[in-house]
C-alpha positions in Angstrom: 24.1 -1.5 -0.2 25.0 -0.7 3.4 22.9 -1.9 6.3 22.3 -0.7 9.8 20.5 -1.8 12.9 17.7 0.0 14.7 17.2 -0.6 18.4 13.5 -1.3 19.2 11.7 -3.1 22.0 11.1 -6.8 21.7 7.3 -6.1 21.8 7.6 -3.8 18.8 9.7 -6.2 16.9 7.3 -9.1 17.5 4.4 -6.9 16.3 6.3 -5.8 13.2 7.4 -9.4 12.5 3.8 -10.6 12.5 2.8 -7.8 10.1 5.7 -8.2 7.7 5.1 -11.8 6.9 7.7 -13.1 4.4 8.8 -9.7 3.1 12.3 -8.4 3.8 12.6 -5.8 6.5 13.7 -3.2 4.0 10.7 -3.8 1.7 8.3 -4.0 4.6 9.5 -0.8 6.3 9.5 1.1 3.0 5.9 0.0 2.4 4.9 1.2 5.8 6.5 4.6 5.2 4.9 5.0 1.8 1.5 4.0 3.1 1.8 6.5 5.9 2.7 9.3 3.5 -0.3 8.4 1.3 -2.6 8.4 4.2 -1.3 11.8 5.4 -2.0 13.2 1.9 -5.5 11.8 1.9 -6.2 13.3 5.4 -4.8 16.7 4.3 -7.1 16.6 1.2 -10.1 15.7 3.3 -9.4 18.6 5.6 -9.1 21.0 2.6 -12.4 19.8 1.2 -14.1 20.6 4.5 -12.6 24.1 4.5 -14.2 25.1 1.1 -17.7 25.3 -0.3 -18.6 23.3 -3.4 -18.3 26.5 -5.5 -14.9 27.3 -4.1 -13.7 23.8 -4.8 -14.9 24.0 -8.4 -13.1 27.3 -8.9 -9.9 26.0 -7.3 -10.0 22.9 -9.6 -10.5 25.2 -12.6 -7.6 27.4 -11.7 -5.4 24.3 -11.1 -6.3 22.9 -14.5 -5.6 26.3 -16.2 -2.2 26.6 -14.5 -1.2 23.0 -15.4 -1.9 23.7 -19.0 0.6 26.6 -18.9 3.4 24.4 -17.7 5.6 23.3 -20.5 8.4 20.9 -20.2 11.4 21.9 -22.2 14.5 20.0 -23.3 17.8 20.9 -21.6 18.9 22.5 -24.8 16.0 25.0 -24.7 16.9 26.1 -21.1 20.1 27.9 -22.2 
């Protein structure tokens, strides 16, 4: 695996060092990114919930379930 350096201020590095504990920098930063992505998805879902009425949400859930049931995974041999 190749490694690189990222220039950051000493203050930022000190803060990150306290948060990372005994984890490697690679693992710690990946976890930060993954958590950030999860939180963004949760916030987006919460915003969507506020945009719809309960009836609309139920209809949307029903449509999603119906569409998922139509999806079939085929083996590579079936594709050609």
